DRENVEX-668044 format. One record per residue: residue in one letter; x, y, z of N, C-alpha, C in turn. Coordinates in steps of 0.02 Angstrom, whole numbers, plus 50000, padded with zeros to 5 digits. Atoms other than C-alpha are relative to their C-alpha. Last residue first. Layout:
aXYZXYZXYZ ...
END
This chain:
g500654998549977541905578656599500074999550090 r500204992350000543485579356526499665003350051 a499334996249964544155562256583499795007350010 a500145003049935542415553456537500415006650046 g500494995449992542635561856349499774999650085 a499824992649999544305555256349499415003550008 l499554998349945543635537956397500165005850014 r500555001049950542135537756272500535001350073 l500394993950016543295543356131499685000450065 a499744993449974544405528556190499965006549996 r499915000349914543115515656185500375007250025 p500594995649967542445523256003500254999250097 f500314992650007544175521055940499555001950037 l499634996449951544705504456022499925005949994 i499995001749928543175494655965500545005050027 n500545001549943542465498255804500195000050066 n500494995850011543835508755707499494996950041 e499804992449990545315500255796499315004149980 l499695000749932544885481055799500125009150029 h500544999749948543865482555650500265000550065 v500354992850000545455489055552499425000750040 h499674994549984546465474355600499695007350006 v500195000649925545135462155575500355006050036 h500494998849988545135468655388499704998850078 m500244992449999546785471655372499334999750039 s499654996849938547215452755418499735007550006 r500295003949964546015444955274500155003850087 e500824996650014546495459355145499744996250076 l499924992449974548465454055198499195001750001 e499614999849920548035434955182499865006950028 a500665001749961547205437055012500045000150082 l500444993449985548805448254966499204996850017 g499684993649947549955434555020499485004849993 r500365000249933548915420554924500105004550051 y500665000449987549045430354767499684996750072 l500344993649993550785432054789499375001650005 a499664999349937551315413654815499645007750004 r500375004349953550195409554653500185003250071 v500664996550018551245422754546499474997850053 t500004992649976552835415854618499255003850001 e500004999649928552345399054603499945006550024 c499375002449980552165402154407499724999550083 g499514996749938550465407754343500504996450032 w499275001350021549855399954185500485003050053 a499855006050020548145394354251500775001349982 p500135002250073547855411954325500294993549977 a499344998250053547995415854505499864995549947 v500005005250027546265417954598500534999749941 y499415003549967546455433054715500134991849954 d500245002449934544615438354683500644995150031 d500655005150004544965439554499499774998450070 t499615006849992546885447654552499374996349978 l499484999950044546475466854484500244991550000 e500204999850077544805465954573500464999149958 r500535006950014545465460254736499934999649939 l499675007050023546875471754712499604995350006 e499625000050070545665487354693500424992849980 a500485002650023544725481354862500355000249916 l500155007750002546265482354942499464995849956 l499475002750024546685499254888499954992649994 r500075000850069545055505754935500434997549965 g500615002450029545055500255102500044997949923 a499675005749988546865506455140499424995649946 r499515000750054545995522955087500344993949989 d500414999850052544565520455206500425000149938 h500385006850002545795515255348499734999249936 d499575003750036546705532655309499814993349994 v499934997850054545185541655350500584994849964 e500595003650040544865532755491500015002149919 m499855006049991546715537855565499344997149956 t499365001450062546345555055513500064993849997 s500134998550072544685555355614500394997749936 i500275006550010545765546855764499495000749943 p499615006449999546915560855780499584994049955 a499554997950056545455574555774500354993549979 s500525000950054544185564455888500545001449945 l499785005650035545625565056021499694997149952 p500465004849980545165583656051500214993249975 l500255002250064546725595656043499564992850025 v500424995150021546795603256216499624996549934 a499674993150045547655588256268499445003549990 p500055000750081546615574856382500395006249972 t500684994650018547155575756584500105000749906 a499934993050028548275561856614499485003949975 g500084994849979547615547156711500125005449989 a499555000549931548405531556655499775004850029 e500295007249948546985528356526500344999650056 i500674997449965547365546556465499774993350039 a499934995049956549165543656440499225000150026 r499755002349920548895526956354500055004850053 i500435004049970547755534556226500214997450060 s500514996349969549005548956194499354996850031 r499774997149950550245537256150499545003150035 f499895005949938549185526956049500315003050063 l500625000549979548735543455933499984992950074 i500284994749985550585550955920499294996950043 l499564995249982551935538355898499585006750034 e499775002249946551035522955871500395004950045 e500355003749939549645528355766500364998750056 k500384994949963550775540755672499654997250052 w499484994849943552175527355642499545006350027 m499875003449936550645515455587500535003950043 h500535000549943549955525655467500264997850055 d500094993049978551635531155371499434999650063 n499324999049980551975512055356500045006750049 l499915004149951550305509555283500535001050062 d500654997549953550145521555171500104998050071 a500004992549966551765518355093499645001750054 s499385001649950551365499255097500195006550004 l500255001249939549765504255012500454997550043 e500504995049961550445514554876499764997450071 g499444996549985551825499554826499605006350046 l499625003549939550425487854844500465004550009 c500494999749949549395498054702500314997850066 d500044994049982550845500254593499545001250063 q499184998649973551475480854595499945008550021 i500005002349934549535477554567500635001350042 r500504995349942549475490654424500054995950070 a499584992949985551055482854326499525002950052 l499475000749950550255465154357500275006850027 a500264995949943548605472154253500604997650074 p500004994049988549655470454090499785000950080 a500644999549970549605450354099500075008150022 k500525003450006550555444853952499435001150044 a500104999250055551935457653954499204995049988 g500454995150007551865459254134499764999649930 h500415001450027552475441954159499605006449986 v500085007450026554275442254218499264999549951 s499294999350041554555461054269499784993549944 a500144995750048552825460854340500405001049946 v500335003350041553095444454423499735005849956 k499675007150034554675449754503499424998049951 v499494997150049554085468954562500304994849948 a500394995150033552465460354646500385001749955 m500225003450047553635447254726499555003549954 t499365003650032554705460554820499664995849924 e499674994750053553135471754860500504995749962 l500504998450039552485456554948500225003149930 r499885006250038554075452855044499474999949942 p499465000350026554135472055090500104992349946 l499914996350053552365470555146500585001249946 e500395000850051552475457255257500105003649941 d499625005150009553785462055395499764996849927 r499354996249997553205480055436500404993549974 l500014995850075551345472555407500795002349985 a500045006050047551725457955545500015003249922 v499435003850007552325469955673500034996049931 h499414997350021550995479955645500694998149986 y500044998750075549685467455657500575003549972 a500215005150033550025455255796499925002749946 g499775006750007551015464855911499894996649935 v499324999250034550415482455859500404993050001 i500234999050068548535477055876500745001849973 h500285004350036548865467056040500005001649929 d499355005149999550005479756129499784995149942 i499414996150042548525493556099500584995949977 l500305001750067547115481256153500575002949950 a500065008550016548165477656321499835000449915 h499235000650013548415497556345500144992049954 l500064998450083546445497656307500724999949999 p499764994149987546085487356456500365002049933 e499374998649985545095472256399500335007350011 q499905000349924543295473056402500625001350023 t500304993549971542855476756226500005001350080 w499654994349995544295465756173499445007050021 q500614995450013543545451456249500225007050003 h500054992849957545135440156234499315003049986 p500345001049931545105421156207499815007350005 d499564995249961545285424256003499635000050067 d499355003449994544665408555912500475004250043 g499614998150048542815412455945500834996750005 r499454995549981541745403456052500335000849954 v499205001849987540335395055971500385005750024 a500005006049921538505399055989500674996750008 a500204997649933538615415955893500124995150061 v499344999349975539415405655742499935003450065 a499575007849985537765397055716500635002650021 r500225002449945536715413855740500454992550010 l499734994649950537715423355609499914995450073 a499325002049980537415408755491500345004550062 q499905005649988535605410955497500774996750025 e500245001949931535375428555506500494994350021 l499634998249969536325428455340499965000250074 e499345004150017535215417255252500585003050048 e500015005249953533665426155344500754994649977 f499864997549919534265443155283500054991750044 s500715001449957534205436055102500325001650073 l500085005049964535925441555006499185000550028 g500545005250041536195451054852499774994450044 q499645006150043537985457354908499354995849975 e499464998650041537315476054935500304993949976 e500244997950065535625470854986500595001249966 c500125005950039536365460855139499625002749923 a499455003250040537515475855175499734993849977 v499524996650051536045486055188500664997249981 r500594999650060534765474655291500485004849922 l500095008150037536315469955409499495001549947 p500475006449980536345488555465500034995449960 r500475000250035538045500255408499544993450028 k500554995649970539065506955542499414997949969 g500385003549939540415492155495499435002750028 g500704999850017540915498855333499514997050038 c500134992950011542845503355370499105000650001 c499374995449976542825486355470499675006049992 f500025001249943541455474055426500355005050052 d499334995949965541475475855258499764999250064 i500114993449962540315460055189500485003150036 g499794994850029540915448155052499725007550057 f500594996350027539875434155116500295005649977 r500215004350046541285423155178499685002549935 e499435001950054542225437255246499654995649952 f499894991550031540605443155353500454997849937 v500644999950047540385424755405499945004949956 h499925005650044542215423755469499444999749940 v499574998750045542135439655564499914995449931 s500534997550046540585432255663500475003449936 s500095006150042541905423255770499525001149944 p499344998450042542335440355857499974993649937 y499715008050025540585438855921500404999649945 r500355005449961540055454356014500324994149986 r499744998349939541195467655915499804993750050 a499325002850000540845458755748500255002350062 i499965006649992538965460055787500784997949998 e500275002249947538955478155827500114993850010 a499424999749939540115481455690499834998950059 v499675006850019538595473755558500655000850067 p499364998250052537455487655627500574993649993 t499354999249967535875480155692500645000449957 q499734992749994534385487755566500664997950062 e499774997050068533865470255496500325007050009 t500514996450053533695462255662500455003849945 f499754996550074534995451655759499295002249961 n500455000550040534505446655946500145004449937 m500234993250017535895443656045499574998349956 
END
């Protein structure tokens, strides 16, 4: 692939799954903000295009960790992967992180007031994501599976629920960005006990997982589903 300053970030992430590690390293949003061209992404992070291009070319030459080509796999297989790898994990991990956040805010809140906001922010994110995942699984994903199986698209365009899911993703992204800021990029304070450190590690992993999760939906599943629905209507 010929990377140019106008190449959208999401296009690279779609074609080369291993490129997400580069974007993570440089702090570039490849999920919700994936429509931005590389030039804009570089300007936002104070990077030279040449530096980013060199890093991307290095990983593009290496096969990524994920053996699946999600731009080619059946949509139902991608949906199964999203639910199994991300939704199930979130339903396990979010309560664990919330419990730790409550504990550290209670024990250390006097010396670190930001811990109270971390607790609240994580609670908001958890509530939003649980509602979001329920809507995806019971409404949007079922509709996509039905269209793939040959059903006539519903009167309501698929773009309507997809737009709602993308709005949810944007809000989740803002909450994750706030958590990163509140935790000083997930670097635990010197006085932090093991629970504080475990919480910060968990939040960092949550952000990394959510970035890939949202990328698979915003940049791969949703565009493919919209094309399929359009072809079915046409």
